[in-house]
C-alpha positions as a Markdown table, in Angstrom:
| # | Residue | x | y | z |
|---|---|---|---|---|
| 1 | Unk | 98.4 | 113.6 | 88.7 |
| 2 | Unk | 95.5 | 112.4 | 90.8 |
| 3 | Unk | 91.8 | 112.1 | 91.1 |
| 4 | Unk | 90.4 | 114.0 | 94.0 |
| 5 | Unk | 86.9 | 113.6 | 95.4 |
| 6 | Unk | 85.6 | 116.5 | 97.5 |
| 7 | Unk | 82.5 | 116.6 | 99.7 |
| 8 | Unk | 80.7 | 114.3 | 97.2 |
| 9 | Unk | 77.0 | 113.4 | 97.8 |
| 10 | Unk | 74.8 | 111.1 | 95.6 |
| 11 | Unk | 71.2 | 110.4 | 96.7 |
| 12 | Unk | 68.5 | 108.1 | 95.4 |
| 13 | Unk | 65.4 | 109.6 | 96.8 |
| 14 | Unk | 65.9 | 110.0 | 100.6 |
| 15 | Unk | 68.8 | 107.5 | 100.6 |
| 16 | Unk | 72.3 | 108.9 | 100.4 |
| 17 | Unk | 74.4 | 106.3 | 98.7 |
| 18 | Unk | 77.4 | 108.6 | 98.9 |
| 19 | Unk | 77.4 | 111.1 | 101.7 |
| 20 | Unk | 79.9 | 114.0 | 101.8 |
| 21 | Unk | 82.7 | 111.7 | 100.7 |
| 22 | Unk | 86.4 | 112.8 | 100.5 |
| 23 | Unk | 89.2 | 110.8 | 99.1 |
| 24 | Unk | 92.3 | 111.0 | 96.8 |
| 25 | Unk | 93.6 | 108.6 | 94.2 |
| 26 | Unk | 97.2 | 109.5 | 93.6 |
| 27 | Unk | 99.0 | 108.7 | 90.3 |
| 28 | Unk | 100.6 | 105.2 | 90.3 |
| 29 | Unk | 98.8 | 104.0 | 93.4 |
| 30 | Unk | 96.7 | 100.9 | 93.9 |
| 31 | Unk | 93.7 | 102.1 | 95.9 |
| 32 | Unk | 91.2 | 99.8 | 97.5 |
| 33 | Unk | 87.5 | 100.6 | 98.2 |
| 34 | Unk | 85.7 | 98.2 | 100.4 |
| 35 | Unk | 83.0 | 97.9 | 103.0 |
| 36 | Unk | 79.8 | 96.1 | 103.7 |
| 37 | Unk | 77.0 | 95.8 | 101.2 |
| 38 | Unk | 75.3 | 99.1 | 100.5 |
| 39 | Unk | 78.2 | 101.2 | 101.7 |
| 40 | Unk | 78.5 | 103.1 | 98.5 |
| 41 | Unk | 81.3 | 101.3 | 96.6 |
| 42 | Unk | 79.6 | 100.8 | 93.3 |
| 43 | Unk | 78.0 | 104.2 | 93.4 |
| 44 | Unk | 81.4 | 105.7 | 93.8 |
| 45 | Unk | 82.6 | 103.8 | 90.8 |
| 46 | Unk | 79.6 | 105.0 | 88.8 |
| 47 | Unk | 80.4 | 108.6 | 89.8 |
| 48 | Unk | 84.1 | 108.1 | 88.8 |
| 49 | Unk | 83.0 | 106.8 | 85.4 |
| 50 | Unk | 80.4 | 109.6 | 85.2 |
| 51 | Unk | 77.6 | 107.1 | 84.6 |
| 52 | Unk | 75.7 | 109.5 | 86.9 |
| 53 | Unk | 76.4 | 112.9 | 88.5 |
| 54 | Unk | 76.5 | 113.9 | 92.1 |
| 55 | Unk | 73.9 | 116.0 | 93.9 |
| 56 | Unk | 76.7 | 118.0 | 95.6 |
| 57 | Unk | 80.5 | 118.1 | 95.7 |
| 58 | Unk | 83.1 | 117.7 | 93.0 |
| 59 | Unk | 85.5 | 115.2 | 91.4 |
| 60 | Unk | 88.7 | 116.5 | 89.9 |
| 61 | Unk | 91.0 | 114.7 | 87.5 |
| 62 | Unk | 94.5 | 116.2 | 87.4 |
| 63 | Unk | 92.9 | 119.5 | 88.6 |
| 64 | Unk | 90.1 | 119.5 | 86.0 |
| 65 | Unk | 86.5 | 119.4 | 87.2 |
| 66 | Unk | 84.6 | 116.4 | 85.9 |
| 67 | Unk | 81.7 | 118.6 | 85.0 |
| 68 | Unk | 83.9 | 120.5 | 82.5 |
| 69 | Unk | 84.7 | 117.3 | 80.7 |
| 70 | Unk | 82.5 | 115.5 | 78.2 |
| 71 | Unk | 82.0 | 111.8 | 79.1 |
| 72 | Unk | 83.8 | 110.6 | 76.0 |
| 73 | Unk | 86.8 | 112.8 | 76.9 |
| 74 | Unk | 86.8 | 111.6 | 80.5 |
| 75 | Unk | 86.7 | 108.0 | 79.5 |
| 76 | Unk | 89.9 | 108.4 | 77.5 |
| 77 | Unk | 91.5 | 108.6 | 81.0 |
| 78 | Unk | 89.5 | 106.2 | 83.1 |
| 79 | Unk | 88.2 | 102.8 | 82.2 |
| 80 | Unk | 86.3 | 100.2 | 84.2 |
| 81 | Unk | 86.1 | 96.4 | 84.3 |
| 82 | Unk | 82.8 | 95.6 | 85.9 |
| 83 | Unk | 81.5 | 92.5 | 87.7 |
| 84 | Unk | 80.2 | 91.1 | 84.4 |
| 85 | Unk | 81.8 | 92.3 | 81.2 |
| 86 | Unk | 79.4 | 92.8 | 78.3 |
| 87 | Unk | 80.5 | 91.2 | 75.1 |
| 88 | Unk | 78.7 | 91.4 | 71.7 |
| 89 | Unk | 78.1 | 88.7 | 69.2 |
| 90 | Unk | 81.0 | 88.5 | 66.8 |
| 91 | Unk | 84.7 | 87.8 | 67.1 |
| 92 | Unk | 87.3 | 88.5 | 69.8 |
| 93 | Unk | 88.7 | 91.2 | 67.4 |
| 94 | Unk | 85.3 | 92.9 | 67.0 |
| 95 | Unk | 84.9 | 93.2 | 70.8 |
| 96 | Unk | 88.4 | 94.5 | 71.3 |
| 97 | Unk | 88.1 | 97.1 | 68.5 |
| 98 | Unk | 85.3 | 98.8 | 70.4 |
| 99 | Unk | 87.9 | 100.4 | 72.5 |
| 100 | Unk | 90.3 | 101.3 | 69.7 |
| 101 | Unk | 88.9 | 101.0 | 66.2 |
| 102 | Unk | 92.3 | 101.7 | 64.6 |
| 103 | Unk | 94.3 | 99.1 | 66.6 |
| 104 | Unk | 96.4 | 96.8 | 64.4 |
| 105 | Unk | 97.0 | 93.1 | 65.2 |
| 106 | Unk | 100.2 | 93.8 | 67.1 |
| 107 | Unk | 98.4 | 96.3 | 69.4 |
| 108 | Unk | 95.5 | 93.9 | 69.9 |
| 109 | Unk | 97.8 | 91.0 | 70.8 |
| 110 | Unk | 99.8 | 93.1 | 73.2 |
| 111 | Unk | 96.6 | 94.0 | 75.0 |
| 112 | Unk | 95.6 | 90.3 | 75.0 |
| 113 | Unk | 99.0 | 89.4 | 76.4 |
| 114 | Unk | 98.9 | 92.0 | 79.1 |
| 115 | Unk | 95.4 | 90.8 | 80.1 |
| 116 | Unk | 96.7 | 87.2 | 80.5 |
| 117 | Unk | 94.8 | 85.8 | 77.5 |
| 118 | Unk | 97.6 | 85.2 | 75.0 |
| 119 | Unk | 97.8 | 81.4 | 75.3 |
| 120 | Unk | 94.1 | 81.0 | 74.9 |
| 121 | Unk | 93.9 | 83.2 | 71.8 |
| 122 | Unk | 97.0 | 81.5 | 70.3 |
| 123 | Unk | 95.3 | 78.1 | 70.9 |
| 124 | Unk | 92.3 | 79.0 | 68.8 |
| 125 | Unk | 92.4 | 78.1 | 65.1 |
| 126 | Unk | 91.2 | 81.5 | 64.0 |
| 127 | Unk | 92.9 | 83.5 | 66.8 |
| 128 | Unk | 91.5 | 87.0 | 67.1 |
| 129 | Unk | 88.9 | 86.1 | 64.5 |
| 130 | Unk | 87.3 | 83.4 | 66.6 |
| 131 | Unk | 83.6 | 83.8 | 67.3 |
| 132 | Unk | 82.7 | 84.5 | 70.9 |
| 133 | Unk | 79.1 | 83.3 | 70.5 |
| 134 | Unk | 75.9 | 85.1 | 71.5 |
| 135 | Unk | 77.1 | 87.7 | 74.0 |
| 136 | Unk | 80.3 | 85.7 | 74.7 |
| 137 | Unk | 78.4 | 82.5 | 75.4 |
| 138 | Unk | 81.2 | 80.3 | 74.0 |
| 139 | Unk | 83.7 | 81.7 | 76.5 |
| 140 | Unk | 84.2 | 81.0 | 80.2 |
| 141 | Unk | 83.5 | 83.7 | 82.8 |
| 142 | Unk | 87.2 | 84.2 | 83.3 |
| 143 | Unk | 87.9 | 84.6 | 79.6 |
| 144 | Unk | 85.1 | 87.2 | 79.3 |
| 145 | Unk | 86.6 | 89.1 | 82.1 |
| 146 | Unk | 90.0 | 89.0 | 80.6 |
| 147 | Unk | 88.7 | 90.3 | 77.3 |
| 148 | Unk | 87.1 | 93.1 | 79.3 |
| 149 | Unk | 90.6 | 93.9 | 80.8 |
| 150 | Unk | 92.2 | 93.8 | 77.4 |
| 151 | Unk | 89.5 | 96.2 | 76.1 |
| 152 | Unk | 90.1 | 98.6 | 79.0 |
| 153 | Unk | 93.9 | 98.4 | 78.2 |
| 154 | Unk | 93.2 | 99.4 | 74.6 |
| 155 | Unk | 91.5 | 102.5 | 75.8 |
| 156 | Unk | 95.0 | 103.6 | 77.0 |
| 157 | Unk | 93.3 | 104.9 | 80.2 |
| 158 | Unk | 95.7 | 105.9 | 82.9 |
| 159 | Unk | 93.2 | 105.0 | 85.6 |
| 160 | Unk | 91.4 | 101.6 | 85.8 |
| 161 | Unk | 88.6 | 100.6 | 88.0 |
| 162 | Unk | 88.0 | 96.9 | 88.9 |
| 163 | Unk | 84.5 | 96.7 | 90.4 |
| 164 | Unk | 84.1 | 93.2 | 91.9 |
| 165 | Unk | 85.8 | 92.0 | 88.7 |
| 166 | Unk | 86.4 | 88.4 | 89.9 |
| 167 | Unk | 83.2 | 87.8 | 91.8 |
| 168 | Unk | 81.5 | 85.7 | 89.0 |
| 169 | Unk | 84.4 | 83.5 | 87.9 |
| 170 | Unk | 85.8 | 80.2 | 89.0 |
| 171 | Unk | 88.7 | 80.1 | 91.6 |
| 172 | Unk | 91.4 | 79.3 | 89.0 |
| 173 | Unk | 90.3 | 82.2 | 86.8 |
| 174 | Unk | 90.1 | 84.5 | 89.8 |
| 175 | Unk | 93.7 | 83.7 | 90.7 |
| 176 | Unk | 94.8 | 84.4 | 87.1 |
| 177 | Unk | 92.9 | 87.7 | 87.0 |
| 178 | Unk | 94.4 | 88.9 | 90.3 |
| 179 | Unk | 97.9 | 88.0 | 88.9 |
| 180 | Unk | 97.1 | 90.1 | 85.9 |
| 181 | Unk | 95.8 | 93.0 | 88.1 |
| 182 | Unk | 99.1 | 92.7 | 90.1 |
| 183 | Unk | 101.1 | 93.2 | 86.9 |
| 184 | Unk | 99.0 | 96.1 | 85.8 |
| 185 | Unk | 99.6 | 97.9 | 89.1 |
| 186 | Unk | 103.2 | 98.6 | 87.9 |
| 187 | Unk | 101.9 | 100.6 | 84.9 |
| 188 | Unk | 98.5 | 102.0 | 85.8 |
| 189 | Unk | 96.7 | 103.7 | 88.6 |
| 190 | Unk | 94.2 | 101.1 | 89.9 |
| 191 | Unk | 91.0 | 101.4 | 91.9 |
| 192 | Unk | 90.0 | 98.0 | 93.3 |
| 193 | Unk | 86.4 | 97.6 | 94.6 |
| 194 | Unk | 86.0 | 94.3 | 96.4 |
| 195 | Unk | 84.1 | 92.6 | 99.2 |
| 196 | Unk | 87.2 | 90.3 | 99.7 |
| 197 | Unk | 89.7 | 91.7 | 102.1 |
| 198 | Unk | 92.6 | 89.7 | 100.7 |
| 199 | Unk | 92.3 | 91.4 | 97.3 |
| 200 | Unk | 93.2 | 94.8 | 98.6 |
| 201 | Unk | 95.7 | 93.8 | 101.3 |
| 202 | Unk | 98.6 | 95.1 | 99.3 |
| 203 | Unk | 97.0 | 98.4 | 98.3 |
| 204 | Unk | 98.9 | 101.6 | 98.9 |
| 205 | Unk | 95.7 | 103.1 | 100.4 |
| 206 | Unk | 92.5 | 101.4 | 101.5 |
| 207 | Unk | 89.3 | 103.4 | 102.0 |
| 208 | Unk | 86.8 | 101.6 | 104.2 |
| 209 | Unk | 83.3 | 102.9 | 103.4 |
| 210 | Unk | 80.2 | 102.8 | 105.7 |
| 211 | Unk | 76.9 | 104.4 | 105.0 |
| 212 | Unk | 78.3 | 106.3 | 102.0 |
| 213 | Unk | 81.1 | 107.8 | 104.1 |
| 214 | Unk | 84.8 | 107.1 | 104.5 |
| 215 | Unk | 85.0 | 105.4 | 107.9 |
| 216 | Unk | 88.7 | 104.6 | 107.8 |
| 217 | Unk | 91.7 | 105.0 | 105.5 |
| 218 | Unk | 95.3 | 103.7 | 105.5 |
| 219 | Unk | 97.2 | 100.6 | 104.4 |
| 220 | Unk | 96.5 | 97.1 | 105.7 |
| 221 | Unk | 98.9 | 97.2 | 108.6 |
| 222 | Unk | 97.7 | 100.6 | 109.8 |
| 223 | Unk | 94.1 | 99.6 | 109.6 |
| 224 | Unk | 94.6 | 96.3 | 111.4 |
| 225 | Unk | 96.3 | 98.2 | 114.2 |
| 226 | Unk | 93.1 | 100.1 | 114.8 |
| 227 | Unk | 90.0 | 98.9 | 116.6 |
| 228 | Unk | 87.7 | 99.6 | 113.6 |
| 229 | Unk | 85.5 | 98.4 | 110.8 |
| 230 | Unk | 88.4 | 97.1 | 108.7 |
| 231 | Unk | 89.8 | 94.8 | 111.3 |
| 232 | Unk | 86.2 | 93.6 | 112.1 |
| 233 | Unk | 85.6 | 92.8 | 108.4 |
| 234 | Unk | 88.9 | 90.9 | 108.1 |
| 235 | Unk | 88.4 | 88.8 | 111.2 |
| 236 | Unk | 84.8 | 88.0 | 110.2 |
| 237 | Unk | 85.9 | 87.0 | 106.7 |
| 238 | Unk | 88.7 | 84.8 | 108.0 |
| 239 | Unk | 86.3 | 83.1 | 110.3 |
| 240 | Unk | 83.9 | 82.4 | 107.4 |
| 241 | Unk | 86.8 | 81.0 | 105.3 |
| 242 | Unk | 87.8 | 78.6 | 108.1 |
| 243 | Unk | 84.2 | 77.5 | 108.6 |
| 244 | Unk | 84.0 | 76.6 | 104.8 |
Protein backbone atom coordinates (compact mmCIF):
# COMPACT_ATOMS: atom_id res chain seq x y z
CA UNK A 1 0.00 0.00 0.00
CA UNK A 2 1.38 3.38 -0.99
CA UNK A 3 0.79 6.68 -2.71
CA UNK A 4 3.02 7.19 -5.72
CA UNK A 5 3.52 10.50 -7.54
CA UNK A 6 4.94 10.20 -11.04
CA UNK A 7 6.17 13.11 -13.20
CA UNK A 8 3.58 15.45 -11.68
CA UNK A 9 3.28 19.02 -12.95
CA UNK A 10 0.89 21.75 -11.82
CA UNK A 11 1.11 25.25 -13.27
CA UNK A 12 -0.60 28.54 -12.52
CA UNK A 13 -0.21 30.47 -15.75
CA UNK A 14 3.48 30.37 -16.62
CA UNK A 15 4.50 29.49 -13.06
CA UNK A 16 5.09 25.78 -12.36
CA UNK A 17 4.23 25.28 -8.68
CA UNK A 18 5.00 21.57 -9.07
CA UNK A 19 7.42 20.63 -11.83
CA UNK A 20 7.85 16.99 -12.91
CA UNK A 21 7.74 15.75 -9.30
CA UNK A 22 8.31 12.13 -8.28
CA UNK A 23 7.91 10.74 -4.77
CA UNK A 24 6.55 7.73 -2.87
CA UNK A 25 4.61 7.61 0.40
CA UNK A 26 4.83 4.06 1.71
CA UNK A 27 2.23 2.50 4.02
CA UNK A 28 2.95 3.19 7.68
CA UNK A 29 5.62 5.82 7.03
CA UNK A 30 5.91 9.31 8.42
CA UNK A 31 6.90 11.43 5.42
CA UNK A 32 8.06 15.03 5.64
CA UNK A 33 7.68 17.65 2.90
CA UNK A 34 9.63 20.83 3.46
CA UNK A 35 11.43 23.60 1.71
CA UNK A 36 11.48 27.38 1.34
CA UNK A 37 8.36 29.43 0.74
CA UNK A 38 6.92 28.85 -2.74
CA UNK A 39 8.65 25.51 -3.21
CA UNK A 40 5.39 23.62 -3.89
CA UNK A 41 4.54 22.08 -0.52
CA UNK A 42 0.94 23.24 -0.25
CA UNK A 43 0.26 22.67 -3.95
CA UNK A 44 1.42 19.08 -3.48
CA UNK A 45 -1.02 18.74 -0.57
CA UNK A 46 -3.85 20.17 -2.71
CA UNK A 47 -3.04 17.68 -5.46
CA UNK A 48 -2.96 14.79 -2.98
CA UNK A 49 -6.38 15.84 -1.68
CA UNK A 50 -7.54 16.42 -5.26
CA UNK A 51 -8.62 19.96 -4.55
CA UNK A 52 -7.09 20.52 -7.99
CA UNK A 53 -5.73 18.32 -10.78
CA UNK A 54 -2.30 18.26 -12.35
CA UNK A 55 -1.53 19.43 -15.87
CA UNK A 56 0.64 16.37 -16.43
CA UNK A 57 1.71 13.23 -14.61
CA UNK A 58 -0.13 10.86 -12.31
CA UNK A 59 -0.87 10.08 -8.68
CA UNK A 60 -1.60 6.48 -7.72
CA UNK A 61 -3.12 5.29 -4.46
CA UNK A 62 -2.54 1.61 -3.87
CA UNK A 63 -2.06 1.21 -7.63
CA UNK A 64 -5.25 3.04 -8.57
CA UNK A 65 -5.02 6.23 -10.64
CA UNK A 66 -6.44 9.27 -8.84
CA UNK A 67 -8.35 10.28 -11.97
CA UNK A 68 -10.32 7.03 -11.86
CA UNK A 69 -11.59 7.83 -8.36
CA UNK A 70 -14.35 10.27 -7.46
CA UNK A 71 -13.21 12.91 -4.92
CA UNK A 72 -15.64 11.58 -2.28
CA UNK A 73 -14.23 8.04 -2.74
CA UNK A 74 -10.66 9.33 -2.55
CA UNK A 75 -11.29 11.25 0.67
CA UNK A 76 -12.35 8.10 2.45
CA UNK A 77 -8.68 7.18 2.28
CA UNK A 78 -6.89 10.51 2.72
CA UNK A 79 -7.70 13.41 5.06
CA UNK A 80 -6.03 16.72 5.79
CA UNK A 81 -5.62 18.96 8.82
CA UNK A 82 -4.84 22.40 7.34
CA UNK A 83 -3.11 25.42 8.83
CA UNK A 84 -6.45 26.77 10.03
CA UNK A 85 -9.25 24.27 10.63
CA UNK A 86 -12.70 25.48 9.56
CA UNK A 87 -15.39 25.00 12.20
CA UNK A 88 -19.07 25.80 11.89
CA UNK A 89 -21.39 27.41 14.40
CA UNK A 90 -22.97 24.74 16.57
CA UNK A 91 -21.61 22.17 18.98
CA UNK A 92 -18.46 20.10 19.13
CA UNK A 93 -20.65 17.12 18.24
CA UNK A 94 -22.06 18.89 15.15
CA UNK A 95 -18.57 19.62 13.87
CA UNK A 96 -17.32 16.08 14.44
CA UNK A 97 -20.35 14.44 12.83
CA UNK A 98 -19.48 16.14 9.54
CA UNK A 99 -16.84 13.42 9.11
CA UNK A 100 -19.07 10.52 10.19
CA UNK A 101 -22.79 11.31 10.54
CA UNK A 102 -23.47 7.85 12.01
CA UNK A 103 -20.85 7.99 14.77
CA UNK A 104 -22.12 7.24 18.28
CA UNK A 105 -20.85 8.88 21.48
CA UNK A 106 -18.28 6.16 22.11
CA UNK A 107 -16.79 6.62 18.65
CA UNK A 108 -16.76 10.41 18.99
CA UNK A 109 -15.08 10.29 22.39
CA UNK A 110 -12.47 7.83 21.12
CA UNK A 111 -11.57 10.28 18.33
CA UNK A 112 -11.50 13.16 20.83
CA UNK A 113 -9.20 11.13 23.07
CA UNK A 114 -6.86 10.21 20.21
CA UNK A 115 -6.71 13.87 19.17
CA UNK A 116 -5.61 14.89 22.69
CA UNK A 117 -8.83 16.75 23.53
CA UNK A 118 -10.45 14.38 26.03
CA UNK A 119 -9.71 16.33 29.23
CA UNK A 120 -11.01 19.54 27.69
CA UNK A 121 -14.28 17.98 26.53
CA UNK A 122 -14.79 16.23 29.88
CA UNK A 123 -14.27 19.56 31.67
CA UNK A 124 -17.19 21.15 29.82
CA UNK A 125 -20.62 21.01 31.47
CA UNK A 126 -22.28 19.93 28.23
CA UNK A 127 -19.36 17.87 26.92
CA UNK A 128 -19.76 17.12 23.22
CA UNK A 129 -22.89 19.29 23.17
CA UNK A 130 -20.96 22.42 24.11
CA UNK A 131 -21.28 25.31 21.67
CA UNK A 132 -18.11 26.25 19.79
CA UNK A 133 -19.30 29.81 19.07
CA UNK A 134 -19.35 31.54 15.71
CA UNK A 135 -16.91 29.55 13.54
CA UNK A 136 -15.28 28.16 16.69
CA UNK A 137 -14.71 31.59 18.26
CA UNK A 138 -15.13 30.27 21.81
CA UNK A 139 -12.21 27.85 21.37
CA UNK A 140 -8.48 28.47 21.38
CA UNK A 141 -6.45 27.92 18.23
CA UNK A 142 -5.06 24.68 19.64
CA UNK A 143 -8.52 23.38 20.51
CA UNK A 144 -9.77 24.13 17.00
CA UNK A 145 -6.84 22.28 15.49
CA UNK A 146 -7.45 19.26 17.73
CA UNK A 147 -11.10 19.15 16.68
CA UNK A 148 -9.80 19.15 13.11
CA UNK A 149 -7.57 16.18 13.97
CA UNK A 150 -10.48 14.35 15.62
CA UNK A 151 -12.61 15.01 12.54
CA UNK A 152 -9.88 13.63 10.29
CA UNK A 153 -9.65 10.54 12.49
CA UNK A 154 -13.42 9.97 12.23
CA UNK A 155 -13.07 9.78 8.47
CA UNK A 156 -11.06 6.59 9.11
CA UNK A 157 -8.60 7.66 6.42
CA UNK A 158 -5.43 5.60 6.23
CA UNK A 159 -3.40 8.63 5.06
CA UNK A 160 -3.37 11.95 6.91
CA UNK A 161 -1.81 15.22 5.76
CA UNK A 162 -0.81 17.88 8.28
CA UNK A 163 -0.24 21.09 6.31
CA UNK A 164 1.48 23.57 8.66
CA UNK A 165 -1.06 22.36 11.24
CA UNK A 166 0.65 24.06 14.21
CA UNK A 167 1.74 27.34 12.65
CA UNK A 168 -1.14 29.39 14.10
CA UNK A 169 -1.27 28.07 17.68
CA UNK A 170 0.52 28.99 20.90
CA UNK A 171 3.71 27.11 21.93
CA UNK A 172 1.96 24.93 24.53
CA UNK A 173 -0.74 23.84 22.08
CA UNK A 174 1.91 23.26 19.42
CA UNK A 175 3.77 20.90 21.74
CA UNK A 176 0.55 19.01 22.55
CA UNK A 177 -0.41 18.70 18.88
CA UNK A 178 3.03 17.35 17.94
CA UNK A 179 2.71 14.79 20.74
CA UNK A 180 -0.65 13.77 19.27
CA UNK A 181 0.86 13.52 15.79
CA UNK A 182 3.64 11.37 17.24
CA UNK A 183 1.08 8.93 18.63
CA UNK A 184 -0.83 8.86 15.33
CA UNK A 185 2.35 7.86 13.51
CA UNK A 186 1.96 4.40 15.07
CA UNK A 187 -1.43 3.80 13.43
CA UNK A 188 -1.56 6.00 10.30
CA UNK A 189 0.53 6.97 7.31
CA UNK A 190 1.35 10.64 7.89
CA UNK A 191 2.47 13.38 5.52
CA UNK A 192 3.86 16.33 7.48
CA UNK A 193 4.24 19.63 5.63
CA UNK A 194 6.15 22.15 7.69
CA UNK A 195 8.56 25.05 7.55
CA UNK A 196 10.06 23.91 10.87
CA UNK A 197 12.91 21.43 10.47
CA UNK A 198 12.52 19.93 13.95
CA UNK A 199 8.98 18.78 13.17
CA UNK A 200 10.15 16.34 10.49
CA UNK A 201 13.46 15.32 12.05
CA UNK A 202 12.14 11.85 12.98
CA UNK A 203 10.43 11.22 9.62
CA UNK A 204 11.15 7.96 7.81
CA UNK A 205 11.69 9.95 4.62
CA UNK A 206 12.04 13.70 4.11
CA UNK A 207 11.47 15.23 0.68
CA UNK A 208 13.14 18.62 0.33
CA UNK A 209 11.38 20.68 -2.33
CA UNK A 210 12.80 23.56 -4.34
CA UNK A 211 11.10 25.30 -7.27
CA UNK A 212 8.45 22.58 -7.43
CA UNK A 213 10.98 19.76 -7.69
CA UNK A 214 12.41 17.21 -5.25
CA UNK A 215 15.89 18.58 -4.53
CA UNK A 216 16.82 15.95 -1.91
CA UNK A 217 15.33 12.96 -0.15
CA UNK A 218 16.32 10.77 2.76
CA UNK A 219 16.13 10.71 6.55
CA UNK A 220 17.53 13.47 8.76
CA UNK A 221 20.97 11.92 9.27
CA UNK A 222 21.43 11.16 5.57
CA UNK A 223 20.44 14.69 4.55
CA UNK A 224 22.61 16.34 7.21
CA UNK A 225 25.60 14.40 5.87
CA UNK A 226 25.08 16.00 2.45
CA UNK A 227 26.14 19.50 1.51
CA UNK A 228 22.68 20.48 0.31
CA UNK A 229 19.56 22.55 0.87
CA UNK A 230 18.34 20.55 3.88
CA UNK A 231 21.48 21.16 5.94
CA UNK A 232 21.44 24.83 4.86
CA UNK A 233 17.84 25.22 6.06
CA UNK A 234 18.53 23.45 9.37
CA UNK A 235 21.62 25.58 10.10
CA UNK A 236 19.77 28.78 9.15
CA UNK A 237 16.80 27.95 11.39
CA UNK A 238 19.03 27.02 14.32
CA UNK A 239 20.81 30.36 13.99
CA UNK A 240 17.47 32.21 13.99
CA UNK A 241 16.31 30.36 17.10
CA UNK A 242 19.53 31.22 18.95
CA UNK A 243 19.15 34.88 17.93
CA UNK A 244 15.63 34.95 19.38
